N, C-alpha and C positions, 0 to 999 in steps of 0.2 A: 466507170467512165462518168464524166460530168455532163448531165443532161444530154445523153448520147445522141439520140435521133435528132434533136434540135441543133446540137453542136455540129453534127455532120452537115445539116442543111445550111447552117451559117458559114461553115468552112467552104462548101462547094459553091455557094452563092454569096460573095462578099457584100452584095447589096442588103443582105439580111443581118449582117453583123451589127451588134449593138441594139437590135430591135426586139420587141416582144413578139415571139413567134410560137405557134403551137403546131405540132405535127398531128394531123388527123383531119377528119371531114368537118367542114364548117357548118353544114346545115343540120344533119341528123346524126352525127357521129359523136365520138368521145375523144378527148385529148390523149394521144399516145405518149407525148412528151412535150414539155414546155421549157423554153429557154429561161435562163436566170432573170432576164429582163421581164419576162412574163410572170415569173414566180413572185416578183415583188408586189404584184397586184392580186395575189392569191390564186393564180391559175396553177392547177396541179394535174398530173396524169390521172386518167380514169374519170375526169370531170366531164360532164356533158358539155359539148361545144357551145350550146346556147348559154349555159351558166358562165363559161369562160369568157365569152364575148361580153356578157353583162359586167363582169368584173374588170375587164380590160377592153374597152371599146375600140382601141387602136390595134388590137391583136391581129397578127397576120397568120392565116392558116396555110400550111404547106402539106401537100399530099405525101403520105409515107412512101419511101422507096426501100422496101425491105431487102431487096437484092444488094443494094449498095451498103446497107448496114451490115449484112452478113459478110460481104467482101471485106469490110474494115475489121469486123470482129475476128475473122480468120487471121488477118495480119497480126492483130493484138495477141491472139493465142499462140502464134508462132514465137512471139517474143517471150511469153511465159515459159514455153518449152525449152528455151535456151537455158533456163535456170533450174527447172524441175519438171518431172513427168507427173507429179502429184498435183494435177490441176483439176478442180471441180467446177465446171461452168454452171452458173445459175441461170443465165440468160445471155443474150448477145453482148451485154455491156457489163457483166459482173461475174466474178469467179473467186473461189478460194484457192490459195496456193500454200502447200506445205513445203517450206524451204529448210527444214531441219537438216537434211543432207542435200545440198544443192550442187548442181553440175560445175559451178565455178569455184567451189570451196570458199565462198565468202562467209566470214564468220558473223557478220552483222546483218540481221534481217532488215534493219532500217536502211542499210546501204543498198540491199537488193531492191527494196521498194523504190528508192530514189532512182536507181539505174533503169528499172522497168518503166517508171513514169517518164523519164527523160527519153528513152527509146520510143515509147508510144508517141510522144510529141514530135520527135524528129521524123518518124516514119508516116504519121497520119495527120499531123498538125492539130491534134486534139489533146485535151488535158484529161488526166485521170487523178483520182484520189485513192489513198490507201490507208488501211488500218492494220496495225501490227500488234499481236499479243500472243498469249499462250494457248488460246483455243478459238474456235470459229465464232462463237457468240461474241466474245470480246473484240475480235478483229472486225466483225461486222459493225458493232456499235462504234468503234473507233474510226471506221472509214467515213462516217458521216460528220465527224466533228470539225474537221478543217476543210470541208468542201467549200468551193471548188478548188482544184489544183493544189491540194495539200495532203499531208499525211499526219497520222497521230499514232504514237506508240503508247500502249499501256504496259508499263514494266511490271514484271511479276510482283515486285515489292509494293506496287501502287494499286494492285487490283482491288483489294478490299476497300481502301479509302475512296477510290474512284467510283465503285459501284454503290457505296453507301450514299454518296452525294449526287448520284445520277437520278434525274427526274424519271418516274416510272414510265412516262409516255415515250422516253428515249430507249427503253429496253426493247430489243428486237423480239418480236412476237407479241408485244402488247399493242393492240390496235386501239382505235378511238373509243369503242364501246367498253372494252376492258379497262382502259385508263379511267374513263368516267366512273365505272363501278368502283375502282380502287380509290378514286378521290372521295366518293361517298362514304368509304370505309375509313377515311383518314390516312390513306396510303398515298403519299405524294413523292417520296424519294425512296431510294434503295434501303436506307436505314429504317424506314417505316415498314417496308416489305419484309425486311430481315427479322423483325420482331415477331412475325406470325409463324406459327408452327406449321409443319407440313400437313398435319391433319386439318388445321383451320383453312389453309389455302386450298386443299383438295375439296373440302366441303363447299367453299365459295366458288372455285373455278374449275372443278372437275379434274380431268386428267392433266390439264395445264398447270394445276396447282403445284405438282411435284417439280415441273420444269421451272416455275418461278422461284420455288424454294432453293433449287440448286444454282441457277444462274446468278442470283443475287449474292451467292457465295463464291462466284467465279468457277463453278463446276459445270463443265459441258464436255462430254466425252465423245461427241460425234467426230468421226475422222474425216479427213479430206478424201472424198471418193472420186477417183479419176474417171470412173465409168458410172455415170448416173443412169439409173434404170427408168426408161420412159414409162409412165403409168397411164397416160391417156393421150389421145389425139383428138383435137377439136377443130371445128370450123363454125364460124358464126357471121352473121351479116346484120348491120343496122341499116334500115331502109329509109330512103329519102321521103317516101310517102308511106303512111301507115297502111298495114294490111287489114282489110275488113271482112273478106269472105274466104271460104274454103278453097276456091279455085286459085286465088292468089297465093295462099299458103302452100298448096300442093306444088305449084310451079317453083316456089322458093325451096321447098323441101327436096324436090328432085334435083335442083341445081346444087344444093348443099350435099346431098347424097353422092352425087358424081364427084364433087370436089374432094369429099372425104375419102372416097375409094381411090382416087388418084394419089392422094398423099400416102395412104396406107400401102398401096401397091409398090411405090418407089422403095419402101423400106421393108417389104415382106412382113408387114404387121397384121395380125388378126386380133379380134377381141370378142368377149362374150357379153359385155354390158353396153347397151346403147342408151344414151341420155338425150332427151329433147329439152332445150332451154327456150323459154319464151319470156321476153320482156315486153310489158304492155306500155301503152302511151303514157300512163301515169307512173312509169318506172317500177311498178310492182313486178316481181319475178316469180316464175313458176318453172320447176324442173320435175321430170318424171323419167324413170328408167325401166328398162326391161332387160333381164339377164337370161341367157340361153345356156343350155348344157353344151351345145356345139358352137363353134366360132361363127360369127357373121363373116360373110366372104364376098358380098357383092353390093353394088350401089342399089340394086333392086330391093335387097333385103333391108338396107338402111331406110330406103324410101317407104316401103310397106310398114315397117315397124314405127317409123317416125309418124306416119299417119295414124297408127293405132294410139300412139302417145298423145297426139294432138286431140284426139277424141276425148281424152281424159282431162282436158284443161278445165279449170274451175270457172273461168269467166269467158264471156263473149265480148271482149273489149278490143279496141284497135291495138294491133301489134306493131311494135317498132323494131324488134330484134328477134331473130330465130337462130338457134344454134343446134348442132348435132355433135356429140362427142362419143368416142368409143374407149372403153376401159376394160379392166381385167384382160390385159393383153398377153400375147404369147412371148413377150420378151423375157428372157431368162436372166436371172441375176448372175453376175460374174464375180469370181473371187477378187476381192479388193485388197490392195496393198495397205497394210496397217503399219503406221510409224508413229510412235509416241512423240508428241511435240516437246522438244527441249531446245527452244530457240535461244541462242545467246543474244543479249541486248547490250551491245557495247556502245551504242550511240543513242542518246536519249533525246536528241533535238527533234522537234516537229517542225514541219514546214507547211 
């Protein structure tokens, strides 16, 4: 979806159309989503609201409405399931679809993408973009090329030349820090990356080195997994006023513990590892975890353990964010459907 949260707000409130808006808290929060009008000024998701306002003084902040976003997301997924059951949601606004064998027997993956995007617009009033190719990595990269409201196909015959000419910062999985490291090594495009041996890349980038070696050659074997296994459940809060003392922290930890328990109870989830996240006023970050042999099972246990982790903090600085997350969950992996991708590419036009 194109700037999903922000687009929903502009759709539901026509007075916001064409304006620079950010979904999130204006005073002490972060930007959850920015409209394309705001992005022109450098406003991006996960950016501190204060920074966003400095970049775009006329930026309008809108409080998030996650129930509304979930409602629309469900409608969009229903459209996906008209074509295939092999849908792997990544978030409320993004998913992979394997349409090798689709329910409508449409031979062209490009045509399927066009139909889905048109149905999304007709039923929600929102635009979507699509990437079509032979694996998830290439489809993901392609989906960003003709945004907003477009699609891009990377034909099997064009994969090699496409990747060789692709700037390394456009490779999915290459973040800003990694990209800068690659630049310092003279790696600017896929063709530069391709010259490096797997041993060289592993030495420079650790386990990710093998991933870079393969994807620059168009190799990515990850299947579309219709049942993603939830690995953690987290709650966190950014505070309007900094927290300075233990009493304030304890009050917030208790509230977070109760919220975490409510979320876990709804889905019958238990976990063994509890992690406390602290973000200080200067944006430095601290996390610390405790793992138990038995599952955590109550808000009281989260609260007591959270306080123990708080005592391990390295600094006595003002706190702007606290978070608790539970991992090593009792969710069991389910057998996944495996289908080799052999998508026919009969139409090469991009929109």
